[in-house]
C-alpha positions as CSV (number, residue, x, y, z in Angstrom):
1,G,9.2,13.5,16.7
2,L,7.0,10.8,18.8
3,W,10.1,8.3,16.9
4,D,12.8,11.1,18.0
5,L,11.5,10.8,21.0
6,V,11.2,7.6,22.1
7,F,14.9,7.0,20.6
8,A,17.0,9.8,22.4
9,M,15.1,7.7,25.7
10,A,16.3,4.5,23.7
11,V,20.0,5.8,23.9
12,V,20.0,7.6,27.1
13,V,18.7,4.6,28.9
14,F,21.5,2.2,26.8
15,V,24.4,4.6,27.4
16,I,23.6,4.1,31.3
17,V,23.3,0.4,30.9
18,E,26.0,-1.0,28.8
19,G,28.0,2.2,31.1
20,L,27.5,0.8,34.1
21,L,28.3,-3.3,32.8
22,L,31.7,-2.0,31.8
23,L,31.8,-0.3,34.6
24,A,31.3,-3.2,37.3
25,V,33.1,-5.3,35.1
26,M,36.9,-3.3,34.4
27,R,36.7,-2.4,38.5
28,F,36.1,-5.5,39.6
29,R,38.2,-7.4,36.8
30,R,42.0,-8.1,38.6
31,R,40.7,-8.9,42.0
32,G,40.7,-12.3,43.6
33,G,39.3,-14.5,46.1
34,E,36.8,-12.4,48.7
35,E,38.1,-9.6,47.5
36,R,36.0,-10.1,43.8
37,R,32.4,-10.6,45.4
38,V,30.3,-8.5,44.3
39,K,28.8,-6.3,48.1
40,Q,25.4,-7.7,47.7
41,V,22.5,-5.3,48.3
42,H,18.9,-7.3,48.5
43,G,16.8,-5.8,50.9
44,N,18.4,-1.8,49.8
45,T,15.4,0.3,50.1
46,R,16.8,2.8,47.9
47,L,17.9,1.2,45.7
48,E,15.0,-0.7,44.8
49,V,12.8,2.8,44.9
50,I,15.3,4.0,42.9
51,W,15.0,1.1,39.8
52,T,11.0,1.0,40.3
53,I,10.7,5.1,39.8
54,V,13.3,5.6,37.3
55,P,11.9,2.9,34.8
56,A,8.5,4.4,36.0
57,I,9.3,7.4,35.2
58,M,10.3,7.5,31.6
59,L,8.2,5.1,30.8
60,A,5.4,7.5,31.7
61,A,6.9,10.2,29.6
62,I,7.0,7.8,27.1
63,A,3.6,7.5,27.3
64,V,2.2,10.4,27.9
65,P,3.6,11.7,24.0
66,T,2.5,8.0,22.8
67,V,-1.2,8.7,23.8
68,G,-1.4,12.2,22.2
69,T,-0.4,10.9,18.9
70,I,-3.2,8.5,18.4
71,W,-4.7,10.5,19.5
72,D,-3.7,13.3,16.8
73,L,-3.6,11.2,14.1
74,S,-7.4,9.2,14.1
75,R,-8.4,12.9,14.2
76,R,-10.2,14.2,11.0
77,P,-8.1,16.5,9.4
78,T,-9.8,19.7,8.4
79,G,-8.9,22.7,6.3
80,N,-8.1,21.3,2.5
81,V,-9.0,17.6,2.6
82,L,-8.0,14.9,0.5
83,N,-10.8,12.8,0.8
84,V,-10.3,8.9,-1.2
85,S,-11.5,5.9,0.0
86,V,-9.4,2.0,-1.1
87,T,-10.9,-1.0,-0.5
88,G,-8.6,-3.8,-0.6
89,K,-8.7,-7.1,-2.7
90,Q,-6.9,-10.3,-2.9
91,W,-4.7,-9.2,-4.5
92,W,-4.7,-5.3,-5.5
93,W,-6.1,-2.1,-3.9
94,A,-9.5,-1.2,-6.0
95,I,-9.0,3.3,-4.9
96,E,-11.7,6.1,-5.9
97,Y,-12.6,10.1,-5.2
98,P,-15.0,10.4,-4.7
99,D,-15.4,13.5,-4.0
100,L,-13.8,14.9,-7.6
101,D,-17.1,15.9,-10.8
102,P,-16.6,13.4,-12.2
103,P,-14.9,10.8,-9.2
104,V,-11.4,9.3,-10.8
105,R,-10.9,5.8,-9.9
106,T,-8.1,4.1,-10.2
107,A,-6.1,0.9,-8.8
108,N,-2.7,0.2,-6.8
109,E,-1.1,3.8,-7.3
110,L,-3.1,6.1,-5.0
111,H,-2.1,10.0,-6.5
112,I,-2.3,12.2,-4.5
113,P,-1.0,16.6,-3.8
114,A,2.0,17.5,-2.2
115,G,1.4,19.1,1.4
116,R,-2.1,18.3,1.8
117,P,-3.4,16.6,4.1
118,V,-5.7,13.5,2.4
119,Y,-7.9,11.8,4.7
120,I,-8.4,7.7,3.2
121,T,-11.7,5.6,4.6
122,L,-10.8,2.1,4.2
123,T,-12.2,-1.8,4.0
124,S,-11.5,-4.4,2.6
125,E,-14.0,-6.9,-0.1
126,D,-13.0,-10.3,1.4
127,V,-10.1,-11.1,4.0
128,I,-8.3,-8.6,6.2
129,H,-6.3,-6.2,4.8
130,S,-3.4,-3.6,6.2
131,F,-2.2,-0.5,4.8
132,G,1.2,1.0,5.3
133,V,2.8,2.6,3.6
134,Q,5.9,3.5,6.0
135,R,7.7,7.2,4.8
136,L,3.9,8.1,5.1
137,A,2.1,7.1,7.8
138,G,1.2,3.7,10.2
139,T,-0.3,1.4,9.5
140,Q,-4.5,0.3,9.7
141,D,-6.3,-3.0,8.9
142,L,-9.0,-2.8,6.4
143,I,-11.8,-5.2,7.4
144,P,-14.7,-6.6,5.5
145,G,-17.8,-4.4,6.4
146,H,-16.7,-2.3,8.6
147,E,-14.6,0.8,7.6
148,T,-11.4,2.5,9.4
149,T,-9.6,5.7,8.5
150,L,-5.8,6.3,8.1
151,T,-4.4,10.1,7.7
152,I,-1.4,10.4,5.1
153,Q,0.5,13.7,3.9
154,A,4.2,13.3,1.3
155,D,5.5,16.8,2.7
156,E,7.2,16.4,-0.1
157,P,6.8,15.5,-4.5
158,G,8.0,11.6,-5.1
159,T,6.6,8.3,-4.9
160,Y,6.8,6.1,-1.2
161,L,6.6,2.6,-1.6
162,G,3.8,0.5,0.7
163,Q,2.7,-2.9,1.5
164,C,0.1,-4.6,2.2
165,R,1.0,-5.3,6.0
166,E,-1.4,-9.0,7.3
167,Y,-1.0,-12.4,5.6
168,C,-4.1,-12.2,3.4
169,G,-3.2,-15.3,1.5
170,D,-0.8,-16.3,-0.9
171,S,0.4,-13.7,-3.3
172,H,0.7,-11.9,0.1
173,G,3.8,-10.1,-0.4
174,N,2.5,-9.2,-3.9
175,M,-0.1,-6.6,-2.5
176,R,2.1,-3.1,-2.9
177,I,0.9,0.0,-3.4
178,R,3.0,3.6,-4.9
179,V,1.7,7.0,-3.2
180,I,2.7,8.7,-6.3
181,A,2.7,13.0,-5.3
182,H,2.5,15.8,-7.5
183,E,3.5,19.7,-7.0
184,A,-0.3,21.1,-6.7
185,A,-0.9,21.7,-10.4
186,G,0.4,18.4,-11.2
187,F,-1.6,16.5,-9.9
188,A,-5.1,18.6,-11.0
189,E,-3.8,18.3,-14.7
190,W,-3.6,14.0,-13.2
191,V,-7.1,14.8,-11.8
192,A,-7.5,16.2,-15.3
193,G,-6.5,13.7,-17.4
194,Q,-8.3,10.4,-15.4
195,Q,-11.6,12.6,-15.4
196,E,-11.6,12.0,-19.1
197,P,-12.7,8.7,-20.6
198,G,-11.2,5.8,-22.5
199,V,-9.6,6.9,-25.8
200,S,-10.9,5.3,-28.8
201,P,-7.8,3.5,-30.5
202,S,-6.3,5.2,-33.4
203,E,-4.5,2.2,-35.2
204,E,-6.2,-0.6,-36.6
205,L,-4.4,-3.1,-34.4
206,A,-4.8,-1.8,-31.0
207,Q,-9.1,-2.0,-32.6
208,R,-8.9,-5.0,-32.7
209,G,-7.9,-5.0,-29.4
210,S,-10.4,-2.9,-28.3
211,D,-13.4,-5.3,-30.0
212,L,-12.1,-8.0,-28.4
213,F,-11.1,-6.4,-24.3
214,L,-15.3,-5.8,-25.3
215,R,-15.9,-9.2,-26.5
216,P,-18.5,-11.1,-23.7
217,D,-16.1,-13.2,-22.8
218,L,-13.1,-11.8,-22.3
219,C,-11.5,-9.3,-19.7
220,I,-15.5,-6.7,-20.0
221,Q,-16.2,-9.2,-17.5
222,C,-14.7,-8.0,-14.7
223,H,-12.5,-5.2,-16.0
224,T,-14.3,-1.9,-16.6
225,I,-13.7,1.4,-19.3
226,Q,-15.2,4.9,-19.0
227,G,-16.5,5.7,-22.1
228,T,-17.3,2.4,-23.9
229,T,-20.7,0.3,-24.8
230,D,-20.6,-1.1,-21.6
231,P,-18.9,-0.2,-18.5
232,G,-18.0,-3.4,-17.4
233,S,-17.9,-4.9,-14.2
234,P,-15.8,-4.0,-11.4
235,V,-14.3,-7.6,-10.3
236,G,-11.0,-5.7,-11.1
237,P,-9.0,-2.5,-12.0
238,D,-10.8,-0.4,-14.2
239,L,-8.4,0.4,-16.8
240,T,-10.1,3.0,-19.0
241,H,-6.4,4.7,-17.8
242,F,-4.3,1.5,-18.0
243,G,-1.7,3.4,-20.2
244,S,-0.6,6.2,-17.4
245,R,0.0,3.1,-14.6
246,D,3.7,3.0,-13.9
247,T,2.6,-0.6,-12.3
248,I,1.1,-4.5,-13.7
249,G,-1.0,-5.9,-11.6
250,T,1.9,-3.6,-8.6
251,V,4.0,-6.6,-9.9
252,L,5.5,-5.7,-13.3
253,E,6.9,-2.6,-14.6
254,N,4.3,-1.1,-17.3
255,T,5.9,-2.4,-20.3
256,P,4.2,-4.2,-23.9
257,E,6.5,-6.9,-23.1
258,N,5.4,-7.4,-19.3
259,L,2.0,-7.3,-20.6
260,R,2.2,-9.6,-22.9
261,T,3.3,-11.8,-20.2
262,W,0.3,-10.4,-17.7
263,L,-1.7,-11.8,-20.5
264,E,0.3,-14.6,-21.3
265,H,0.2,-16.0,-17.7
266,P,-0.4,-14.5,-15.0
267,G,-0.7,-16.8,-12.8
268,A,3.2,-16.7,-13.1
269,V,3.8,-13.9,-13.0
270,K,1.3,-13.8,-9.4
271,E,0.4,-16.6,-7.1
272,D,-2.8,-17.1,-7.6
273,S,-4.2,-14.5,-9.6
274,L,-7.7,-14.7,-9.9
275,M,-7.5,-13.5,-13.5
276,P,-7.8,-16.2,-16.0
277,D,-5.4,-17.4,-18.1
278,Y,-6.1,-17.6,-21.5
279,T,-3.4,-18.5,-23.8
280,C,-5.0,-21.8,-22.3
281,P,-8.3,-24.0,-21.9
282,V,-10.3,-22.3,-19.8
283,E,-13.4,-24.1,-18.0
284,T,-16.1,-21.9,-17.7
285,E,-19.6,-22.2,-16.8
286,Q,-20.4,-22.7,-20.3
287,G,-18.0,-25.5,-21.3
288,P,-14.8,-24.8,-21.9
289,Q,-12.7,-21.6,-23.7
290,D,-10.7,-20.8,-26.6
291,C,-7.5,-19.5,-25.9
292,L,-6.1,-16.9,-27.2
293,S,-3.7,-16.9,-29.9
294,E,-0.3,-14.8,-30.5
295,D,-1.3,-12.3,-32.4
296,E,-5.5,-11.4,-30.3
297,V,-2.4,-11.1,-27.3
298,E,-0.6,-8.5,-29.7
299,A,-3.3,-6.5,-30.1
300,L,-5.0,-6.5,-26.3
301,V,-1.6,-5.2,-25.5
302,A,-1.2,-2.6,-28.6
303,Y,-5.0,-1.5,-27.0
304,L,-4.3,-0.9,-23.7
305,T,-1.3,0.1,-24.4
306,S,-3.0,3.5,-25.2
307,L,-5.1,4.4,-23.0
308,E,-3.4,7.1,-21.7
């Protein structure tokens, strides 16, 4: 609504100013000599008052609804509100639904019910980020050690694309966000699926991948699979339902081929990614880390894609 008002006023100003400019060009274009000189109006009090008061009135007309909209957007919504916590990290989004029982944790894809206000509490773990999904709301900064808030609402089901809008390092351009709005029943179904623990693999290849994932020197160092013997560490995204996500690392479509590419060379996909490249010798505090073989990568792909 604010956009429509400001745009309409801008159009009116444009038409008036350009109209006067064209009128002046057309009216004086054939005159010559002294007649071509426009009559000076310096010191014309009436004109000076007009072109001072009119812009002031227009600015006031814009300022009043702008301030009112800012207050409306900053006010905590009431009613059937969904509360979500989002933490910005280099270069991904940790998302949690704290009011759900049990809580749901995911990454990079914010699922919401359409037609229902969503109150997001935002913070950062490292540097300043900025959460922005332009079709749903403006932007809001995520500041380390400080909480900010933002209310969004999708009136229609669909996928709404967003982006970190505060430069935050080498992969700032790859720090993307998807907001996926469901019908009420679809959102309830998604929540129920996310609240289930990670599935136990039934195929031999996926079981090998699970064993690799839980190896103390590999994936479980940074990632979490709910329901496993080791809950892991929250350094990286929770991967309990990784197979149900649309994207890998915010930048690739979630397919086995892209997952294989990501596991082999994450830094090539997402510049300066904090995830180590396990296909090459990795130096750790304990010394060189063995590389993953092609068969081991295939096993991890089979396991992760099974985590629906």
